[in-house]
N, C-alpha and C positions, 0 to 999 in steps of 0.2 A: 915793800911796794906791791900793791895789788893792781892787776890788769883788769880793765873793763873792755871786753872785746865785743864789738857790735858786728853781727853777721848780717850782711846786706843781700837782699834778693831783688831781682828786677821788679819795679813798680812799688818799691818801698815808700811809705808815707813819710814825708819830711818831719812832721811833728812826732810821729812814733819814734823816730831816731833822735831828733834834736832835743826833745824834752828830757828824756833820761840822760842824754849826753851832757846837757847843760847842768843838770843836778850834780853829776859826778865831777864835772869840770869845776864847778863852783866849790864843791867840797875840797877839791885839790887846791884851789886858790886859798882856802882857809887852813891849809897845812895837812890835810889828810892824804895818805900816800896812795894816790891813784894815777895811773897812766891809761890813756884811752887809745884803743886800736880799732881798725875797721878792716874786716876781711870779707871777701866775696869770691864767687867762683869765676868771675871775669874781672878784668882790670878796671872797667868802667861800668857803673850801674846807673840806669836812668830812673829817677824817682817818679812817683805817681804825678807829681806836680811839674815834671818835665826837666828838672834840674839834674844834670849828670854828676855823679859822684865818683871819685877815684878811690879804690880800695886795694889792699894787699891781697895777693893770692895765697900766701903761705900763712898758716896759723902760727902764732907765737907759742912757745912752750908755756903750758898752763899748770898751775898748782891749785891746791884746795882753796886758797884765799882769793882766787880769781873768779870773775863772773863773766858769763857769756849772755849777751842780750840779743834776742832776735826781734827787731822791729817789724811791725805789720806791713801789709801791702794792700794795694787796691784790688779787691776781688768781691764780686757780688755773691760768689759761692766758693766754698773751700775746695770743692772738686775742681775748680778752675784755677787754683793757686799755682804760682810758678813752680816749675820743677826744681827739686833740690837733690843734688847728687848723694849717693849712698855714703861717700867718703865724708861729706859734711855732716850728715846725720850721725855717722859713727863718732865724729868729734864731739857732738853734743852729748851723746850717750856715754862715751868714755870719760868725758870731763866730769859728769855727774857721778859716775861710778867711782871715780878717784876722790870724791869728797867735795867737788866744786858745785857751785850754784849755777843754774840755767834759768833764764827768765824770758818771757815773751810779752809782746805788746800786741793787742788786737788780734787780727787773724793769724798771727805767727804762732798762736797756740797749736795750729795745725802742724807746724814744723816739729814742735815738741812731741806731738802725737805720733808723727811718722817715725820719730827717733825712739818711740816706746816709753817716753818719760811721763806720759799721762796715765798709763795703766795703773789702776789701783789708787790714784791720787785725785784730790780735789783740784779743779781748775776753772777758769772762766775765759771769756773772750767777748768780742763785740756782740751786742744784743741781736744784731741781724743774723749772725751765724751760730748762735748758741745751740739751737736745735740740731743743725747740721753737724756741729762738732760732736754732740752726744751720739748721733747716729754713726758717724765715721769712727768713733773711738768708744765703743760701748763699755769698755772696762774702766773708763774715766768717769768721775763724778763731776758733772758740769754744774757749777753754782751760778745761778742767775741773779741779776740785779745787785751785783757787788762791784766794787772798783778793782779789787784784785784778790787773789788767793795765794797762800804760801803753804806748801805741803812738802816736807822732806827735801828742801833745797830746790824745789821746782816752783817757780813764782810766775803766775800768769796775770795779766791785767786786761781790763775790759776794752780798751782801745783809745787811740788818739791821746787826749790829755791825761788819761788815767796812767799812762806810762810815767808821768811825773810823780804821781802818788806812789807808784811802785818803787821808783828810785828813792824817793824820800823815806819810804819805809825801810829800805835796805840800808840807807845811811843811818837811820835811827837805831836799827838793830846792831850795826857795827860800831857806831861811835856815840850812841846815846841820843836822847831826844833833843838836847840843847843844840847839838850839831845839825840835826835835820831842821830844827826851827830856824837856825841862823841861815841855812841855805835857802829855805823857803822865803824868808823875809827879804833876802838879797835878791831873789828872783821875782819878788813882788807877786807871789802866788799864795793862795790859801794852803796852809799845811792841813789839808782836809782828808777825811777818810769816811768810809761808810761805817757808822757806828754799830751796825748790826753784826759786823764781823768780829768774832772774839779775838782774832789775831791782830786787829788794828791796835797800834800803840796808843797809850794814854795821851801822849802829846798830840798825835795826829787827830784823835777823836775830839779833842777839846780846843782846837785852834781855828775852827771855822767861824771866826768872828772878826770884827774890825775895831775892837776896843784896844787902843794903844796902851792904856794904863794896865789892862789885864795882860796884854802880851808882854809888857816889861816885867810884871810880876811873875808870869810863867817862865820867862827867860831865866830869872833868878832861881826859881824853883827847879827848873830843868837842869841847870848847871850845878846846883848845890843841894840836890834832893837828899843826899846822905848827911847833911849838916843840920843842926838845930836852926830853924829859921822862923822864930815866933812871929805872930801877926804884927805886933808893934814894930818890930825891926823891918819886916817886909813892907809895911805901909810907909814907913819912913823912907825906905830906899826908893820907892816909886813916887813919893811926894804927895800922898793923900792920907786922909784919916783912916783909922782902922775900920770904922763903920762904912765909909765910902768904898774902901777896897773890898770889903766883904759883900756889899751890895752889888758892885760892878762885877765882881768875880762870879758870883752866883748867877747873875743875869746872863753873862757871856758864855758860861760853861754848862748851862742847863741845871743849875742847882748845887754845884760843888762849892765847898769852901776851899780856901788855900790849903788848909791842913789835909782835907780829904784828897785834894789833887796831889799833894806831896806823898801821901800814903799810897795812892795808886801808882805813882812813879816808883816808889820803893818796892811795892809788891811785884810790879812788872819786872824790875831788874832782878829781884830775888828769885822769881820763877825761872828767869833765864839762867842764873847761876846754878840753881838746883838741877835744871835740865842738863847742865854740863858737868854734873858730878859733885857740886858743893853740898854740904850738909845743911839742914834747915838752920841750925845754930850759926854755922859759918856764914850763910847767906844773910841772915838777920843782922849780924854784926857788920857785914860789908856794906849794907845799904843804910846803916845808921840807927838801927834799933838797939836798945840796951841789951835785950835778950830776945829769945825766940817767941815769947808768949804773944806779943802783938802781931808778929808775922803769922803765926798759926791761926790767930783769930781772923786776920784779914783773908787768909787763904780759905778758911772755912766759910766766911761770909761770901767770898767770890764763888765758891763751888755751889752754894745754895742759889745764888742768882743765876748761874749757868743752867 
């Protein structure tokens, strides 16, 4: 069971909190092992929208699989952000040091900066305060015009609704693209991402469309990416001809065929396995390739594109 702990500060924006909370709550409804908790430095926190929230004062015991999310707050300047006690900042830093993940939404990147978590890392925040964040934390690399960044278990998002994108990304990383797609569709939101970011998942890059036939095909590919799923079988499953599926899929995804989409899913999963110690041969077999030759070819092609 993983804990998702939201650290609330005075003036917290409701959507910064509610968006990610809804993602993880929906994932839990679908059987993923999450419990949500809310911690603050005072028993009641008034939101930017005037709604008071009740929170715990004591942090639960956290392990490497747990996540701390700091939602953003109303502030025209980061210098005027709410005060955060040194004990709370130490919790953020210590959790990351023990292998945990810490995330922020909107202006809350400032809290991560105060905890020392942005030093030497890529990060982002709301466009109104990006320049100020760069000035206040010169050892950080502030990335502009993206929805989120992820760097060594420090995840930051641009603000407001982008907290949903951040949470969907984390669900995709932990449980696979099919799980994130299911959550997004249940919430009736685009599983969208900024395609310019290399860390954006394949599923999130190519789900920003409204074609239900293609979504159903992608659902199958996301869930069964390691299995042989030839075009005739895929077209039959979604109830259209092979030619129609190819045409619709290419139009919706910006030129991909179902096979190329499946290969991208396999490559992404293989890279994750390799980064966690798997051999290229072992990763290739795990994601459905008969041998490592195709995986090496795809990795080489991807490096040339980058």
